[in-house]
All heavy atoms as TSV, in Angstrom:
chain	resi	resn	atom	element	x	y	z
A	1	MET	N	N	35.720	-67.653	6.104
A	1	MET	CA	C	35.901	-66.258	6.469
A	1	MET	C	C	36.667	-65.556	5.355
A	1	MET	O	O	37.628	-66.093	4.818
A	1	MET	CB	C	36.667	-66.170	7.786
A	1	MET	CG	C	36.786	-64.787	8.319
A	1	MET	SD	S	37.340	-64.848	10.014
A	1	MET	CE	C	38.739	-63.793	9.926
A	2	ALA	N	N	36.261	-64.338	5.024
A	2	ALA	CA	C	36.906	-63.597	3.942
A	2	ALA	C	C	38.262	-63.062	4.399
A	2	ALA	O	O	38.411	-62.554	5.503
A	2	ALA	CB	C	36.022	-62.452	3.501
A	3	VAL	N	N	39.230	-63.200	3.513
A	3	VAL	CA	C	40.582	-62.714	3.776
A	3	VAL	C	C	40.957	-61.759	2.642
A	3	VAL	O	O	40.801	-62.093	1.470
A	3	VAL	CB	C	41.586	-63.881	3.845
A	3	VAL	CG1	C	42.994	-63.372	4.076
A	3	VAL	CG2	C	41.190	-64.862	4.930
A	4	PRO	N	N	41.449	-60.549	2.951
A	4	PRO	CA	C	41.809	-59.617	1.886
A	4	PRO	C	C	43.007	-60.119	1.088
A	4	PRO	O	O	43.941	-60.703	1.636
A	4	PRO	CB	C	42.129	-58.326	2.624
A	4	PRO	CG	C	42.392	-58.702	4.026
A	4	PRO	CD	C	41.621	-59.952	4.278
A	5	LYS	N	N	42.968	-59.880	-0.236
A	5	LYS	CA	C	44.065	-60.327	-1.094
A	5	LYS	C	C	45.255	-59.392	-1.034
A	5	LYS	O	O	46.379	-59.805	-1.300
A	5	LYS	CB	C	43.581	-60.432	-2.535
A	5	LYS	CG	C	42.642	-61.579	-2.764
A	5	LYS	CD	C	42.377	-61.782	-4.228
A	5	LYS	CE	C	41.526	-63.017	-4.414
A	5	LYS	NZ	N	41.386	-63.380	-5.819
A	6	HIS	N	N	45.005	-58.108	-0.729
A	6	HIS	CA	C	46.083	-57.122	-0.704
A	6	HIS	C	C	46.037	-56.329	0.594
A	6	HIS	O	O	44.988	-56.219	1.235
A	6	HIS	CB	C	45.962	-56.170	-1.893
A	6	HIS	CG	C	45.969	-56.864	-3.216
A	6	HIS	ND1	N	47.113	-57.389	-3.769
A	6	HIS	CD2	C	44.972	-57.155	-4.089
A	6	HIS	CE1	C	46.826	-57.960	-4.930
A	6	HIS	NE2	N	45.525	-57.821	-5.142
A	7	LYS	N	N	47.180	-55.779	0.940
A	7	LYS	CA	C	47.265	-54.943	2.128
A	7	LYS	C	C	46.496	-53.647	1.917
A	7	LYS	O	O	46.549	-53.059	0.841
A	7	LYS	CB	C	48.730	-54.628	2.420
A	7	LYS	CG	C	48.927	-53.723	3.625
A	7	LYS	CD	C	50.390	-53.421	3.866
A	7	LYS	CE	C	50.536	-52.459	5.024
A	7	LYS	NZ	N	51.936	-52.189	5.332
A	8	THR	N	N	45.769	-53.204	2.940
A	8	THR	CA	C	45.090	-51.911	2.900
A	8	THR	C	C	46.083	-50.850	3.341
A	8	THR	O	O	46.647	-50.932	4.436
A	8	THR	CB	C	43.867	-51.907	3.833
A	8	THR	OG1	O	43.010	-52.977	3.480
A	8	THR	CG2	C	43.106	-50.613	3.718
A	9	SER	N	N	46.324	-49.859	2.484
A	9	SER	CA	C	47.319	-48.837	2.780
A	9	SER	C	C	46.852	-47.925	3.925
A	9	SER	O	O	45.662	-47.848	4.241
A	9	SER	CB	C	47.603	-47.988	1.550
A	9	SER	OG	O	46.456	-47.225	1.221
A	10	LYS	N	N	47.794	-47.214	4.517
A	10	LYS	CA	C	47.472	-46.275	5.589
A	10	LYS	C	C	46.555	-45.165	5.090
A	10	LYS	O	O	45.634	-44.742	5.780
A	10	LYS	CB	C	48.750	-45.669	6.160
A	10	LYS	CG	C	49.622	-46.649	6.887
A	10	LYS	CD	C	50.895	-45.976	7.359
A	10	LYS	CE	C	51.857	-46.964	7.958
A	10	LYS	NZ	N	53.127	-46.334	8.320
A	11	GLN	N	N	46.821	-44.694	3.873
A	11	GLN	CA	C	46.009	-43.615	3.309
A	11	GLN	C	C	44.556	-44.054	3.139
A	11	GLN	O	O	43.632	-43.315	3.463
A	11	GLN	CB	C	46.584	-43.176	1.953
A	11	GLN	CG	C	45.812	-42.033	1.320
A	11	GLN	CD	C	45.890	-40.759	2.122
A	11	GLN	OE1	O	46.919	-40.432	2.694
A	11	GLN	NE2	N	44.791	-40.043	2.193
A	12	ARG	N	N	44.342	-45.256	2.630
A	12	ARG	CA	C	42.981	-45.748	2.433
A	12	ARG	C	C	42.276	-45.930	3.773
A	12	ARG	O	O	41.091	-45.615	3.924
A	12	ARG	CB	C	42.999	-47.055	1.657
A	12	ARG	CG	C	41.620	-47.579	1.301
A	12	ARG	CD	C	41.702	-48.805	0.432
A	12	ARG	NE	N	42.200	-48.498	-0.880
A	12	ARG	CZ	C	41.450	-48.159	-1.921
A	12	ARG	NH1	N	40.140	-48.075	-1.771
A	12	ARG	NH2	N	41.974	-47.907	-3.097
A	13	THR	N	N	42.987	-46.433	4.772
A	13	THR	CA	C	42.417	-46.618	6.103
A	13	THR	C	C	42.044	-45.280	6.727
A	13	THR	O	O	40.953	-45.119	7.278
A	13	THR	CB	C	43.413	-47.351	7.010
A	13	THR	OG1	O	43.789	-48.568	6.392
A	13	THR	CG2	C	42.814	-47.630	8.368
A	14	HIS	N	N	42.921	-44.298	6.640
A	14	HIS	CA	C	42.664	-42.989	7.229
A	14	HIS	C	C	41.556	-42.251	6.498
A	14	HIS	O	O	40.761	-41.534	7.113
A	14	HIS	CB	C	43.947	-42.157	7.245
A	14	HIS	CG	C	44.995	-42.710	8.153
A	14	HIS	ND1	N	46.343	-42.503	7.943
A	14	HIS	CD2	C	44.925	-43.476	9.259
A	14	HIS	CE1	C	47.043	-43.109	8.893
A	14	HIS	NE2	N	46.193	-43.712	9.705
A	15	THR	N	N	41.484	-42.408	5.183
A	15	THR	CA	C	40.422	-41.765	4.410
A	15	THR	C	C	39.064	-42.310	4.819
A	15	THR	O	O	38.101	-41.565	4.947
A	15	THR	CB	C	40.648	-41.996	2.906
A	15	THR	OG1	O	41.928	-41.481	2.557
A	15	THR	CG2	C	39.576	-41.327	2.086
A	16	ARG	N	N	38.985	-43.591	5.027
A	16	ARG	CA	C	37.726	-44.207	5.440
A	16	ARG	C	C	37.342	-43.740	6.844
A	16	ARG	O	O	36.175	-43.500	7.135
A	16	ARG	CB	C	37.864	-45.725	5.388
A	16	ARG	CG	C	36.572	-46.474	5.529
A	16	ARG	CD	C	36.726	-47.954	5.242
A	16	ARG	NE	N	37.772	-48.577	6.025
A	16	ARG	CZ	C	38.876	-49.127	5.506
A	16	ARG	NH1	N	39.101	-49.100	4.214
A	16	ARG	NH2	N	39.772	-49.687	6.290
A	17	GLY	N	N	38.327	-43.593	7.714
A	17	GLY	CA	C	38.046	-43.171	9.080
A	17	GLY	C	C	37.752	-41.697	9.222
A	17	GLY	O	O	37.242	-41.258	10.249
A	18	SER	N	N	38.036	-40.907	8.186
A	18	SER	CA	C	37.827	-39.462	8.297
A	18	SER	C	C	36.359	-39.077	8.230
A	18	SER	O	O	36.009	-37.935	8.497
A	18	SER	CB	C	38.587	-38.734	7.187
A	18	SER	OG	O	37.988	-38.996	5.939
A	19	GLN	N	N	35.482	-40.010	7.867
A	19	GLN	CA	C	34.059	-39.709	7.757
A	19	GLN	C	C	33.338	-39.790	9.096
A	19	GLN	O	O	32.169	-39.428	9.187
A	19	GLN	CB	C	33.399	-40.667	6.751
A	19	GLN	CG	C	33.997	-40.602	5.376
A	19	GLN	CD	C	33.957	-39.203	4.786
A	19	GLN	OE1	O	32.956	-38.512	4.888
A	19	GLN	NE2	N	35.054	-38.788	4.187
A	20	TRP	N	N	34.016	-40.261	10.130
A	20	TRP	CA	C	33.418	-40.364	11.459
A	20	TRP	C	C	33.562	-39.037	12.179
A	20	TRP	O	O	34.579	-38.756	12.808
A	20	TRP	CB	C	34.101	-41.474	12.264
A	20	TRP	CG	C	33.722	-42.829	11.806
A	20	TRP	CD1	C	34.165	-43.468	10.678
A	20	TRP	CD2	C	32.817	-43.708	12.444
A	20	TRP	NE1	N	33.596	-44.689	10.584
A	20	TRP	CE2	C	32.752	-44.871	11.661
A	20	TRP	CE3	C	32.054	-43.631	13.595
A	20	TRP	CZ2	C	31.949	-45.939	12.001
A	20	TRP	CZ3	C	31.270	-44.701	13.937
A	20	TRP	CH2	C	31.215	-45.829	13.142
A	21	LYS	N	N	32.538	-38.212	12.095
A	21	LYS	CA	C	32.580	-36.926	12.788
A	21	LYS	C	C	31.224	-36.610	13.393
A	21	LYS	O	O	30.198	-37.108	12.934
A	21	LYS	CB	C	33.034	-35.821	11.859
A	21	LYS	CG	C	32.383	-35.771	10.515
A	21	LYS	CD	C	33.063	-34.715	9.659
A	21	LYS	CE	C	32.738	-34.865	8.216
A	21	LYS	NZ	N	33.557	-35.761	7.473
A	22	LEU	N	N	31.229	-35.800	14.408
A	22	LEU	CA	C	30.008	-35.414	15.092
A	22	LEU	C	C	29.446	-34.144	14.480
A	22	LEU	O	O	30.178	-33.292	13.993
A	22	LEU	CB	C	30.276	-35.167	16.581
A	22	LEU	CG	C	30.735	-36.366	17.394
A	22	LEU	CD1	C	31.077	-35.932	18.806
A	22	LEU	CD2	C	29.657	-37.429	17.414
A	23	SER	N	N	28.153	-34.022	14.527
A	23	SER	CA	C	27.515	-32.785	14.090
A	23	SER	C	C	26.926	-32.076	15.306
A	23	SER	O	O	26.615	-32.704	16.325
A	23	SER	CB	C	26.418	-33.073	13.068
A	23	SER	OG	O	25.423	-33.879	13.642
A	24	GLY	N	N	26.777	-30.793	15.208
A	24	GLY	CA	C	26.222	-30.014	16.303
A	24	GLY	C	C	24.734	-30.242	16.446
A	24	GLY	O	O	24.077	-30.772	15.546
A	25	PRO	N	N	24.161	-29.865	17.586
A	25	PRO	CA	C	22.724	-30.064	17.784
A	25	PRO	C	C	21.912	-29.144	16.876
A	25	PRO	O	O	22.342	-28.036	16.553
A	25	PRO	CB	C	22.520	-29.700	19.262
A	25	PRO	CG	C	23.630	-28.774	19.572
A	25	PRO	CD	C	24.797	-29.230	18.740
A	26	ALA	N	N	20.742	-29.611	16.473
A	26	ALA	CA	C	19.845	-28.794	15.651
A	26	ALA	C	C	19.192	-27.742	16.536
A	26	ALA	O	O	18.586	-28.065	17.559
A	26	ALA	CB	C	18.786	-29.675	15.002
A	27	LEU	N	N	19.340	-26.484	16.169
A	27	LEU	CA	C	18.804	-25.390	16.962
A	27	LEU	C	C	17.634	-24.738	16.245
A	27	LEU	O	O	17.623	-24.613	15.027
A	27	LEU	CB	C	19.886	-24.345	17.228
A	27	LEU	CG	C	21.110	-24.811	18.007
A	27	LEU	CD1	C	22.123	-23.697	18.120
A	27	LEU	CD2	C	20.717	-25.316	19.376
A	28	VAL	N	N	16.634	-24.335	17.028
A	28	VAL	CA	C	15.485	-23.605	16.513
A	28	VAL	C	C	15.278	-22.383	17.397
A	28	VAL	O	O	15.836	-22.268	18.482
A	28	VAL	CB	C	14.209	-24.466	16.492
A	28	VAL	CG1	C	14.338	-25.612	15.520
A	28	VAL	CG2	C	13.873	-24.977	17.869
A	29	GLU	N	N	14.437	-21.466	16.951
A	29	GLU	CA	C	14.162	-20.244	17.708
A	29	GLU	C	C	12.962	-20.468	18.621
A	29	GLU	O	O	11.934	-20.993	18.192
A	29	GLU	CB	C	13.871	-19.104	16.739
A	29	GLU	CG	C	13.711	-17.772	17.413
A	29	GLU	CD	C	13.526	-16.666	16.397
A	29	GLU	OE1	O	14.495	-16.338	15.712
A	29	GLU	OE2	O	12.391	-16.159	16.301
A	30	CYS	N	N	13.089	-20.078	19.883
A	30	CYS	CA	C	11.987	-20.170	20.836
A	30	CYS	C	C	10.874	-19.219	20.385
A	30	CYS	O	O	11.133	-18.088	19.981
A	30	CYS	CB	C	12.472	-19.797	22.234
A	30	CYS	SG	S	11.167	-19.796	23.487
A	31	LYS	N	N	9.628	-19.674	20.473
A	31	LYS	CA	C	8.499	-18.868	20.003
A	31	LYS	C	C	8.227	-17.656	20.889
A	31	LYS	O	O	7.711	-16.651	20.416
A	31	LYS	CB	C	7.237	-19.725	19.935
A	31	LYS	CG	C	7.300	-20.778	18.862
A	31	LYS	CD	C	6.024	-21.593	18.846
A	31	LYS	CE	C	6.087	-22.674	17.785
A	31	LYS	NZ	N	4.879	-23.500	17.786
A	32	SER	N	N	8.568	-17.749	22.173
A	32	SER	CA	C	8.228	-16.647	23.065
A	32	SER	C	C	9.382	-15.689	23.338
A	32	SER	O	O	9.187	-14.478	23.356
A	32	SER	CB	C	7.674	-17.189	24.385
A	32	SER	OG	O	8.553	-18.136	24.920
A	33	CYS	N	N	10.614	-16.199	23.504
A	33	CYS	CA	C	11.726	-15.296	23.829
A	33	CYS	C	C	12.725	-15.161	22.686
A	33	CYS	O	O	13.660	-14.373	22.782
A	33	CYS	CB	C	12.435	-15.751	25.097
A	33	CYS	SG	S	13.339	-17.288	24.929
A	34	HIS	N	N	12.566	-15.935	21.613
A	34	HIS	CA	C	13.388	-15.859	20.402
A	34	HIS	C	C	14.866	-16.172	20.635
A	34	HIS	O	O	15.723	-15.688	19.922
A	34	HIS	CB	C	13.232	-14.489	19.726
A	34	HIS	CG	C	11.810	-14.146	19.446
A	34	HIS	ND1	N	11.073	-14.787	18.483
A	34	HIS	CD2	C	10.970	-13.250	20.025
A	34	HIS	CE1	C	9.861	-14.282	18.464
A	34	HIS	NE2	N	9.757	-13.367	19.384
A	35	GLN	N	N	15.161	-17.011	21.622
A	35	GLN	CA	C	16.517	-17.500	21.841
A	35	GLN	C	C	16.702	-18.800	21.059
A	35	GLN	O	O	15.740	-19.499	20.754
A	35	GLN	CB	C	16.758	-17.779	23.334
A	35	GLN	CG	C	16.748	-16.552	24.204
A	35	GLN	CD	C	18.043	-15.781	24.114
A	35	GLN	OE1	O	19.076	-16.331	23.741
A	35	GLN	NE2	N	17.987	-14.517	24.455
A	36	GLN	N	N	17.939	-19.147	20.731
A	36	GLN	CA	C	18.240	-20.393	20.051
A	36	GLN	C	C	18.253	-21.530	21.077
A	36	GLN	O	O	19.009	-21.484	22.046
A	36	GLN	CB	C	19.596	-20.317	19.347
A	36	GLN	CG	C	19.628	-19.350	18.192
A	36	GLN	CD	C	18.812	-19.876	17.021
A	36	GLN	OE1	O	18.878	-21.047	16.692
A	36	GLN	NE2	N	18.057	-18.993	16.404
A	37	ILE	N	N	17.400	-22.555	20.873
A	37	ILE	CA	C	17.315	-23.691	21.789
A	37	ILE	C	C	17.306	-24.977	20.971
A	37	ILE	O	O	17.102	-24.958	19.758
A	37	ILE	CB	C	16.049	-23.629	22.679
A	37	ILE	CG1	C	14.788	-23.630	21.810
A	37	ILE	CG2	C	16.084	-22.420	23.577
A	37	ILE	CD1	C	13.510	-23.807	22.585
A	38	GLN	N	N	17.529	-26.122	21.637
A	38	GLN	CA	C	17.447	-27.408	20.969
A	38	GLN	C	C	15.989	-27.748	20.691
A	38	GLN	O	O	15.087	-27.346	21.434
A	38	GLN	CB	C	18.053	-28.501	21.833
A	38	GLN	CG	C	19.551	-28.506	21.849
A	38	GLN	CD	C	20.099	-29.736	22.555
A	38	GLN	OE1	O	19.366	-30.620	22.960
A	38	GLN	NE2	N	21.403	-29.767	22.712
A	39	MET	N	N	15.783	-28.520	19.619
A	39	MET	CA	C	14.430	-28.907	19.247
A	39	MET	C	C	13.817	-29.810	20.311
A	39	MET	O	O	14.507	-30.628	20.928
A	39	MET	CB	C	14.441	-29.646	17.914
A	39	MET	CG	C	14.904	-28.817	16.758
A	39	MET	SD	S	15.030	-29.756	15.240
A	39	MET	CE	C	13.307	-30.057	14.931
A	40	HIS	N	N	12.506	-29.681	20.532
A	40	HIS	CA	C	11.722	-30.534	21.423
A	40	HIS	C	C	12.233	-30.496	22.856
A	40	HIS	O	O	12.269	-31.507	23.542
A	40	HIS	CB	C	11.687	-31.974	20.911
A	40	HIS	CG	C	11.230	-32.094	19.500
A	40	HIS	ND1	N	9.948	-31.820	19.099
A	40	HIS	CD2	C	11.900	-32.437	18.377
A	40	HIS	CE1	C	9.846	-31.997	17.800
A	40	HIS	NE2	N	11.018	-32.355	17.327
A	41	ARG	N	N	12.660	-29.329	23.318
A	41	ARG	CA	C	13.111	-29.142	24.695
A	41	ARG	C	C	12.405	-27.924	25.278
A	41	ARG	O	O	12.048	-26.998	24.554
A	41	ARG	CB	C	14.628	-28.886	24.766
A	41	ARG	CG	C	15.512	-29.959	24.175
A	41	ARG	CD	C	15.538	-31.196	25.043
A	41	ARG	NE	N	16.599	-32.114	24.713
A	41	ARG	CZ	C	16.591	-32.942	23.697
A	41	ARG	NH1	N	15.591	-32.942	22.860
A	41	ARG	NH2	N	17.582	-33.776	23.487
A	42	VAL	N	N	12.242	-27.900	26.592
A	42	VAL	CA	C	11.729	-26.718	27.269
A	42	VAL	C	C	12.810	-25.652	27.222
A	42	VAL	O	O	13.985	-25.927	27.439
A	42	VAL	CB	C	11.340	-27.045	28.729
A	42	VAL	CG1	C	10.943	-25.796	29.491
A	42	VAL	CG2	C	10.226	-28.061	28.765
A	43	CYS	N	N	12.420	-24.424	26.919
A	43	CYS	CA	C	13.377	-23.327	26.804
A	43	CYS	C	C	13.995	-23.043	28.173
A	43	CYS	O	O	13.281	-22.789	29.141
A	43	CYS	CB	C	12.678	-22.086	26.267
A	43	CYS	SG	S	13.774	-20.661	26.122
A	44	PRO	N	N	15.330	-23.078	28.292
A	44	PRO	CA	C	15.954	-22.802	29.590
A	44	PRO	C	C	15.906	-21.321	29.968
A	44	PRO	O	O	16.139	-20.969	31.116
A	44	PRO	CB	C	17.398	-23.273	29.408
A	44	PRO	CG	C	17.635	-23.219	27.946
A	44	PRO	CD	C	16.307	-23.478	27.284
A	45	PHE	N	N	15.594	-20.447	29.015
A	45	PHE	CA	C	15.579	-19.010	29.278
A	45	PHE	C	C	14.219	-18.541	29.799
A	45	PHE	O	O	14.149	-17.774	30.744
A	45	PHE	CB	C	15.940	-18.239	28.007
A	45	PHE	CG	C	17.288	-18.623	27.456
A	45	PHE	CD1	C	17.380	-19.457	26.363
A	45	PHE	CD2	C	18.455	-18.174	28.047
A	45	PHE	CE1	C	18.608	-19.826	25.851
A	45	PHE	CE2	C	19.691	-18.537	27.550
A	45	PHE	CZ	C	19.768	-19.373	26.453
A	46	CYS	N	N	13.129	-18.999	29.173
A	46	CYS	CA	C	11.802	-18.518	29.588
A	46	CYS	C	C	10.921	-19.640	30.137
A	46	CYS	O	O	9.859	-19.361	30.690
A	46	CYS	CB	C	11.099	-17.831	28.419
A	46	CYS	SG	S	10.718	-18.909	27.039
A	47	GLY	N	N	11.303	-20.908	29.987
A	47	GLY	CA	C	10.543	-22.021	30.551
A	47	GLY	C	C	9.325	-22.418	29.742
A	47	GLY	O	O	8.451	-23.108	30.257
A	48	SER	N	N	9.246	-22.013	28.498
A	48	SER	CA	C	8.071	-22.353	27.696
A	48	SER	C	C	8.386	-23.487	26.732
A	48	SER	O	O	9.529	-23.736	26.374
A	48	SER	CB	C	7.599	-21.135	26.917
A	48	SER	OG	O	8.556	-20.766	25.955
A	49	TYR	N	N	7.321	-24.173	26.321
A	49	TYR	CA	C	7.423	-25.238	25.325
A	49	TYR	C	C	6.159	-25.186	24.491
A	49	TYR	O	O	5.055	-25.230	25.037
A	49	TYR	CB	C	7.575	-26.603	25.996
A	49	TYR	CG	C	7.664	-27.740	25.009
A	49	TYR	CD1	C	8.838	-27.982	24.329
A	49	TYR	CD2	C	6.569	-28.561	24.757
A	49	TYR	CE1	C	8.938	-29.021	23.412
A	49	TYR	CE2	C	6.654	-29.590	23.847
A	49	TYR	CZ	C	7.834	-29.815	23.175
A	49	TYR	OH	O	7.923	-30.837	22.266
A	50	ASP	N	N	6.319	-25.072	23.185
A	50	ASP	CA	C	5.204	-25.032	22.243
A	50	ASP	C	C	4.249	-23.884	22.562
A	50	ASP	O	O	3.032	-24.019	22.480
A	50	ASP	CB	C	4.471	-26.375	22.232
A	50	ASP	CG	C	3.603	-26.546	21.006
A	50	ASP	OD1	O	3.916	-25.915	19.976
A	50	ASP	OD2	O	2.617	-27.305	21.072
A	51	GLY	N	N	4.801	-22.748	22.961
A	51	GLY	CA	C	3.998	-21.554	23.213
A	51	GLY	C	C	3.351	-21.494	24.581
A	51	GLY	O	O	2.684	-20.522	24.903
A	52	GLU	N	N	3.496	-22.520	25.413
A	52	GLU	CA	C	2.914	-22.535	26.751
A	52	GLU	C	C	4.027	-22.568	27.791
A	52	GLU	O	O	5.034	-23.222	27.610
A	52	GLU	CB	C	2.034	-23.774	26.939
A	52	GLU	CG	C	0.870	-23.862	25.975
A	52	GLU	CD	C	0.082	-25.142	26.176
A	52	GLU	OE1	O	0.280	-25.817	27.210
A	52	GLU	OE2	O	-0.721	-25.464	25.293
A	53	VAL	N	N	3.800	-21.868	28.921
A	53	VAL	CA	C	4.785	-21.856	30.007
A	53	VAL	C	C	4.658	-23.165	30.770
A	53	VAL	O	O	3.610	-23.480	31.330
A	53	VAL	CB	C	4.567	-20.646	30.943
A	53	VAL	CG1	C	5.524	-20.709	32.117
A	53	VAL	CG2	C	4.754	-19.359	30.172
A	54	LYS	N	N	5.721	-23.954	30.770
A	54	LYS	CA	C	5.727	-25.247	31.458
A	54	LYS	C	C	6.478	-25.196	32.773
A	54	LYS	O	O	6.184	-25.920	33.690
A	54	LYS	CB	C	6.367	-26.320	30.559
A	54	LYS	CG	C	5.662	-26.520	29.250
A	54	LYS	CD	C	4.302	-27.134	29.447
A	54	LYS	CE	C	3.649	-27.385	28.107
A	54	LYS	NZ	N	2.340	-27.991	28.217
A	55	ILE	N	N	7.487	-24.325	32.858
A	55	ILE	CA	C	8.300	-24.198	34.061
A	55	ILE	C	C	8.298	-22.746	34.477
A	55	ILE	O	O	8.644	-21.871	33.691
A	55	ILE	CB	C	9.748	-24.667	33.829
A	55	ILE	CG1	C	9.766	-26.143	33.426
A	55	ILE	CG2	C	10.602	-24.462	35.064
A	55	ILE	CD1	C	11.131	-26.641	33.027
A	56	GLU	N	N	7.899	-22.486	35.708
A	56	GLU	CA	C	7.932	-21.106	36.214
A	56	GLU	C	C	9.360	-20.757	36.578
A	56	GLU	O	O	10.028	-21.518	37.284
A	56	GLU	CB	C	7.023	-20.989	37.447
A	56	GLU	CG	C	5.554	-21.181	37.158
A	56	GLU	CD	C	4.987	-20.087	36.281
A	56	GLU	OE1	O	5.475	-18.940	36.356
A	56	GLU	OE2	O	4.051	-20.380	35.508
A	57	GLN	N	N	9.844	-19.623	36.099
A	57	GLN	CA	C	11.204	-19.182	36.373
A	57	GLN	C	C	11.231	-18.428	37.701
A	57	GLN	O	O	10.306	-17.677	38.035
A	57	GLN	CB	C	11.715	-18.285	35.252
A	57	GLN	CG	C	11.729	-18.955	33.897
A	57	GLN	CD	C	12.805	-20.024	33.798
A	57	GLN	OE1	O	12.982	-20.833	34.695
A	57	GLN	NE2	N	13.506	-20.011	32.699
A	58	LYS	N	N	12.305	-18.618	38.464
A	58	LYS	CA	C	12.468	-17.908	39.735
A	58	LYS	C	C	12.896	-16.475	39.461
A	58	LYS	O	O	13.639	-16.198	38.527
A	58	LYS	CB	C	13.533	-18.591	40.595
A	58	LYS	CG	C	13.114	-19.949	41.088
A	58	LYS	CD	C	14.201	-20.532	41.966
A	58	LYS	CE	C	13.804	-21.893	42.470
A	58	LYS	NZ	N	14.863	-22.486	43.302
A	59	GLN	N	N	12.447	-15.566	40.303
A	59	GLN	CA	C	12.855	-14.168	40.201
A	59	GLN	C	C	14.180	-13.985	40.944
A	59	GLN	O	O	14.498	-14.731	41.858
A	59	GLN	CB	C	11.789	-13.246	40.807
A	59	GLN	CG	C	10.461	-13.310	40.084
A	59	GLN	CD	C	10.577	-12.817	38.651
A	59	GLN	OE1	O	11.373	-11.936	38.367
A	59	GLN	NE2	N	9.796	-13.406	37.757
A	60	GLY	N	N	14.937	-12.963	40.593
A	60	GLY	CA	C	16.243	-12.742	41.196
A	60	GLY	C	C	16.217	-12.006	42.515
A	60	GLY	O	O	17.210	-11.443	42.936
A	61	ASN	N	N	15.116	-12.017	43.266
A	61	ASN	CA	C	15.009	-11.276	44.535
A	61	ASN	C	C	15.549	-12.059	45.719
A	61	ASN	O	O	15.628	-11.540	46.811
A	61	ASN	CB	C	13.529	-10.938	44.813
A	61	ASN	CG	C	12.988	-10.016	43.750
A	61	ASN	OD1	O	13.725	-9.388	43.023
A	61	ASN	ND2	N	11.653	-9.936	43.680
A	62	ASP	N	N	15.899	-13.330	45.546
A	62	ASP	CA	C	16.347	-14.168	46.670
A	62	ASP	C	C	17.656	-13.729	47.214
A	62	ASP	O	O	18.665	-13.664	46.798
A	62	ASP	CB	C	16.383	-15.629	46.262
A	62	ASP	CG	C	14.987	-16.148	45.977
A	62	ASP	OD1	O	14.024	-15.660	46.586
A	62	ASP	OD2	O	14.888	-17.070	45.172
């Protein structure tokens, strides 16, 4: 088993750990309502996907 010859300093350890970060989701514009949505998802605003309506939205008359 490999054993380090020298102690790893706190600075070196923290610098290496600073690269672990999350990125935000990739957003694209919906083709029908032009809202920002996640890629490859049904639009939560208009219910369309790839230019076709997949989910019928309820009207606010209830």
